[in-house]
C-alpha positions as CSV (number, residue, x, y, z in Angstrom):
1,M,144.3,65.8,83.3
2,K,143.5,67.3,86.7
3,R,144.6,70.7,85.4
4,L,142.4,70.4,82.3
5,G,139.4,69.5,84.5
6,I,139.9,72.6,86.6
7,L,140.1,74.8,83.5
8,A,136.9,73.2,82.1
9,A,135.1,73.9,85.4
10,L,136.3,77.5,85.4
11,A,135.2,77.9,81.8
12,L,131.7,76.6,82.7
13,V,131.4,79.1,85.6
14,A,132.6,81.9,83.4
15,G,129.8,81.1,81.0
16,L,127.2,81.3,83.8
17,V,128.4,84.5,85.5
18,P,127.8,87.9,83.9
19,T,130.9,89.7,82.5
20,F,132.5,92.0,85.1
21,G,130.9,95.4,84.9
22,A,127.7,94.2,83.3
23,R,124.5,94.9,85.4
24,A,121.8,92.3,85.6
25,E,118.3,93.6,84.8
26,D,116.0,94.2,87.7
27,L,112.5,92.8,87.2
28,L,109.4,95.0,88.0
29,K,105.9,93.6,87.7
30,L,103.4,96.1,86.4
31,A,99.6,96.2,86.3
32,I,98.1,98.6,83.7
33,G,94.5,99.2,82.8
34,Q,93.0,99.1,79.3
35,R,95.6,97.7,76.9
36,G,95.9,99.9,73.9
37,K,95.5,103.4,75.3
38,W,98.3,105.8,74.3
39,D,98.8,107.3,77.8
40,G,98.7,103.8,79.4
41,A,101.2,102.4,76.9
42,I,104.2,104.3,78.2
43,P,105.9,101.3,79.9
44,E,105.1,99.0,77.0
45,L,106.5,101.4,74.3
46,G,109.5,102.2,76.4
47,Q,110.3,98.6,76.8
48,R,109.9,98.0,73.1
49,A,112.2,100.9,72.4
50,G,114.9,99.5,74.8
51,I,114.7,102.5,77.1
52,F,113.9,100.5,80.3
53,K,116.6,98.0,79.4
54,K,119.1,100.8,79.1
55,H,118.3,101.6,82.8
56,G,118.8,98.0,83.8
57,L,115.1,97.1,84.0
58,Q,112.9,94.4,82.7
59,L,109.1,94.9,82.9
60,E,106.5,92.2,83.2
61,I,103.2,93.7,82.3
62,L,99.7,92.5,83.3
63,W,96.9,94.2,81.5
64,T,93.7,94.8,83.6
65,A,90.1,95.9,82.9
66,G,90.6,99.2,84.8
67,G,92.1,101.1,87.7
68,G,90.2,99.1,90.3
69,E,91.8,95.8,89.2
70,T,95.2,97.6,88.8
71,M,95.0,98.8,92.4
72,Q,94.1,95.4,93.8
73,A,97.1,93.8,92.1
74,V,99.4,96.4,93.7
75,I,97.8,96.1,97.1
76,S,98.1,92.3,97.1
77,G,101.7,92.5,96.1
78,S,101.3,90.6,92.8
79,A,102.4,93.8,91.0
80,D,105.1,96.2,92.1
81,I,103.7,99.1,90.2
82,G,100.2,100.0,88.9
83,T,99.7,102.7,86.3
84,S,96.5,104.5,85.4
85,A,95.0,104.1,88.9
86,G,92.1,106.5,89.7
87,T,93.4,109.1,92.1
88,L,90.2,109.2,94.2
89,G,90.3,105.4,94.5
90,V,93.9,105.5,95.7
91,F,92.9,108.0,98.4
92,A,90.2,105.7,99.6
93,A,92.5,102.7,99.6
94,Y,95.3,104.5,101.4
95,V,93.1,105.8,104.3
96,K,91.9,102.2,104.8
97,G,95.5,101.1,105.3
98,A,96.3,99.7,101.9
99,P,100.1,99.6,101.2
100,V,100.0,102.0,98.2
101,R,102.2,105.0,97.4
102,V,101.9,107.4,94.5
103,I,105.1,107.6,92.5
104,G,103.9,109.9,89.8
105,A,101.0,111.5,88.0
106,Q,99.7,109.4,85.1
107,A,97.0,111.6,83.5
108,T,96.4,115.3,84.2
109,G,93.1,115.8,82.3
110,D,91.4,112.9,80.6
111,D,90.4,111.7,77.1
112,A,87.5,109.5,78.2
113,F,84.0,110.0,76.7
114,W,80.5,108.5,77.1
115,Y,78.3,107.5,74.2
116,V,75.0,106.0,73.3
117,R,73.7,104.0,70.3
118,A,72.8,106.1,67.3
119,D,69.1,105.2,67.7
120,S,69.1,106.0,71.4
121,P,66.4,108.4,72.6
122,V,69.2,110.0,74.7
123,K,70.3,113.2,72.9
124,T,72.2,115.0,75.7
125,I,73.5,114.2,79.2
126,A,70.3,115.7,80.6
127,D,68.3,112.7,79.1
128,M,70.3,110.2,81.2
129,A,67.9,110.5,84.2
130,G,66.9,107.0,85.3
131,R,69.2,105.4,82.8
132,T,72.4,103.3,83.2
133,M,75.9,104.8,82.7
134,A,79.0,102.7,82.4
135,Y,82.4,102.9,84.1
136,S,85.2,100.3,84.0
137,T,85.9,99.1,87.6
138,N,85.3,100.3,91.1
139,G,88.0,102.7,92.1
140,S,88.9,103.7,88.5
141,S,89.0,107.2,87.1
142,T,85.9,106.4,85.0
143,N,84.1,105.4,88.2
144,A,85.0,108.8,89.8
145,N,84.1,110.6,86.5
146,V,80.6,109.0,86.3
147,L,79.9,110.0,89.9
148,A,81.1,113.5,89.1
149,I,78.9,113.7,86.0
150,V,75.9,112.6,88.1
151,D,76.7,115.2,90.7
152,H,77.7,118.1,88.3
153,F,74.8,117.8,85.9
154,R,72.3,116.9,88.7
155,I,71.0,113.8,86.9
156,A,69.7,110.6,88.5
157,A,71.7,108.2,86.2
158,K,72.7,104.8,87.6
159,P,76.5,104.0,87.4
160,V,77.3,100.4,86.4
161,A,80.7,98.7,86.3
162,T,81.0,97.2,82.8
163,G,84.8,96.4,82.5
164,G,86.9,97.2,79.5
165,A,86.0,99.4,76.5
166,G,85.3,96.4,74.2
167,A,83.0,94.6,76.7
168,T,81.2,97.9,77.4
169,F,80.6,98.5,73.7
170,T,79.0,95.1,73.4
171,Q,76.7,95.9,76.3
172,V,75.7,99.2,74.8
173,M,74.9,97.8,71.3
174,S,72.9,94.9,72.8
175,G,70.8,97.2,74.9
176,Q,72.1,96.0,78.3
177,I,73.3,99.5,79.2
178,D,72.3,102.9,78.0
179,A,75.6,104.9,77.9
180,G,79.0,103.3,77.5
181,W,82.4,104.7,78.3
182,S,85.4,104.8,76.0
183,A,88.7,106.5,75.3
184,P,91.0,106.6,72.2
185,P,91.8,104.4,70.3
186,F,88.7,102.5,71.3
187,M,85.4,103.2,69.6
188,L,86.8,105.9,67.2
189,A,85.7,103.8,64.2
190,P,82.0,103.3,65.3
191,L,81.9,107.0,66.2
192,A,83.1,108.0,62.8
193,K,80.6,105.7,61.1
194,G,77.7,107.1,63.1
195,E,77.0,103.9,64.9
196,I,77.3,105.7,68.3
197,R,77.0,109.3,69.5
198,A,79.1,111.0,72.1
199,I,77.1,112.7,74.9
200,A,79.7,113.7,77.4
201,R,83.5,114.1,77.8
202,A,85.5,113.8,80.9
203,M,87.2,117.1,80.1
204,D,83.8,118.8,80.5
205,L,84.1,118.2,84.3
206,P,85.6,120.7,86.8
207,L,87.1,117.5,88.5
208,V,89.2,116.8,85.4
209,K,90.5,120.0,84.0
210,G,94.0,120.7,85.3
211,H,93.8,117.8,87.8
212,S,95.7,114.6,87.9
213,I,92.8,112.2,87.9
214,R,95.0,109.1,87.4
215,V,98.3,108.3,89.1
216,N,101.1,105.7,89.0
217,I,101.3,103.7,92.3
218,A,103.7,101.3,93.9
219,N,103.4,98.7,96.6
220,A,104.8,100.4,99.7
221,D,106.9,97.4,100.8
222,S,108.4,97.0,97.3
223,L,109.2,100.7,97.1
224,A,110.9,100.7,100.5
225,K,113.0,97.6,99.7
226,K,114.4,98.8,96.3
227,P,114.3,102.6,96.1
228,D,117.1,102.7,93.5
229,V,115.1,100.5,91.1
230,Y,112.2,102.9,91.4
231,K,114.4,105.9,90.6
232,R,115.6,104.1,87.5
233,F,112.0,103.3,86.6
234,A,111.0,106.9,87.0
235,Q,113.9,108.1,84.8
236,A,113.1,105.6,82.1
237,Y,109.4,106.6,82.2
238,R,110.4,110.2,81.7
239,E,112.7,109.4,78.8
240,T,110.0,107.3,77.2
241,I,107.6,110.2,77.2
242,E,110.2,112.5,75.6
243,W,110.7,109.8,72.9
244,M,106.9,109.3,72.4
245,Y,106.4,113.0,71.7
246,G,109.7,113.7,69.9
247,G,109.1,112.1,66.5
248,D,107.4,109.6,64.3
249,E,109.3,106.4,65.4
250,A,107.1,106.1,68.5
251,L,103.9,106.5,66.4
252,K,105.0,103.4,64.4
253,V,105.7,101.4,67.5
254,Y,102.4,102.4,69.1
255,A,100.5,101.6,65.9
256,D,101.9,98.1,65.8
257,F,101.1,97.6,69.5
258,A,97.6,99.0,69.4
259,E,96.7,97.7,66.0
260,V,95.9,101.1,64.6
261,T,97.2,103.1,61.6
262,V,100.0,105.6,62.0
263,D,97.6,108.4,61.1
264,E,95.2,107.2,63.9
265,A,98.2,107.1,66.3
266,R,99.1,110.7,65.3
267,L,95.5,111.8,65.8
268,I,95.4,110.3,69.3
269,R,98.7,112.0,70.3
270,E,97.9,115.4,68.9
271,E,94.2,115.7,69.5
272,F,93.4,113.6,72.5
273,D,96.6,113.0,74.6
274,P,98.8,116.2,74.6
275,R,102.3,116.1,76.1
276,E,101.2,118.0,79.2
277,M,98.6,115.4,80.0
278,V,101.1,112.7,80.8
279,E,103.7,114.8,82.8
280,P,104.6,112.5,85.7
281,D,106.5,114.7,88.1
282,R,103.8,116.7,89.7
283,V,100.4,115.5,90.9
284,M,98.1,118.5,90.1
285,G,95.1,119.7,92.0
286,L,95.3,117.7,95.1
287,P,93.2,120.1,97.3
288,D,90.4,120.0,94.8
289,L,90.6,116.3,94.3
290,M,90.4,115.7,98.0
291,K,87.3,117.9,98.2
292,D,85.7,115.9,95.4
293,A,86.7,112.7,97.1
294,V,84.8,113.8,100.2
295,T,81.8,114.9,98.1
296,L,81.7,111.6,96.2
297,K,82.2,109.6,99.4
298,Y,85.6,108.2,98.7
299,L,86.9,110.0,101.9
300,T,85.2,111.3,105.0
301,A,87.7,114.1,105.3
302,P,90.6,115.5,103.3
303,L,94.0,113.9,103.9
304,T,96.4,115.8,106.3
305,E,99.7,117.2,105.2
306,A,101.4,114.3,107.0
307,Q,99.3,111.7,105.2
308,L,100.0,113.4,101.8
309,A,103.7,113.4,102.5
310,E,103.6,109.7,103.2
311,L,101.3,108.9,100.2
312,V,103.0,110.9,97.5
313,R,106.6,109.6,97.0
314,I,107.7,110.6,93.5
315,P,111.2,109.2,92.9
C-alpha cells in the first residue's frame, strides 16, 4: 500500500510538470494603439497564426486609444512592449528619463488621413485656419503629424486630442471638431459614400516620407532582464510580417479580426500599407526626425550618438 501511495504521488507530480524537453511559454504584455489597423495587428495576427507560440511566447494584448496611452503603459511597467508609439513622443519621453527603449521600427511612412464632413466649408487644408484638427493622444504619431501639418502648410489650425478613430468620427459628424483623423480600415465606408471628404494625408508631409514615424518600444527594465525573450519576439514579429504579405491566408485572418471583407483587407494591404512600410529592422530618418522633434518642441536639442545607442536596441 505504501508503494502504491508513492506511485500515485509520482503520477500526480508527472501530470503537473511539463514533459522533459518541452518549453513553457513566456508571457509578454503588449499595449497597442487603435485596434483594427493592419500595421498594428501584427502581434495579434501572429498569435492567431501560432507563430509566437512556435517561438515559446504568449502575448497578452491591451488595446489603447493611441501612441500616448501605449507609451504610458510601457513607462509604468504595466506593459512590456508597446507597438505603434509615435517616434517623436518616444524621443521626448526618453530625454525626460522614462525607461523606454526602441526595439524596432513599426511604420516607415503612414496611412493616416484627415477629413471633414461633406457639408463642411473647408475645401482644402488652407481653409483650416482658426479651426480644430484632431489627433489621437498626446505623444502619438497623429499628434506629431498634426503639428507638422500646421507648420508645413503655415496654417493656424488648433490641434485637439480626440482619442480613437471611432470617437473622432462622432465628434466630426456632431460638429464638435472641424477635421478628424483616421487610417484604414476606419472611415473607408463613409469616405466611399461621400459622407466625409479627405483634405490631407500624412504621406504629403516631408516628416513622413521615408521616415519611421512610429516605433515598437520596450520597458527598459523588462528588456534588460529577459533579452532572449525579446530576441524571440523580434523573430516571431519578422516571420509574421512575411506571412502577412505572402498569401491570402493572412487576409482571411485579418478580415475576421478587423470585421472587414477579404477584399477590403486586400485593398488595405496593397494600396495603403505596403510591405516596406512595416519593415522593423531599421529605424529610418533619425537625423531628420530629431530636427523635426526640435522644431515641434518635443526636444530642445537632437539626441547625441551615445543617447541614440542607448535608446535604439533592436534585438
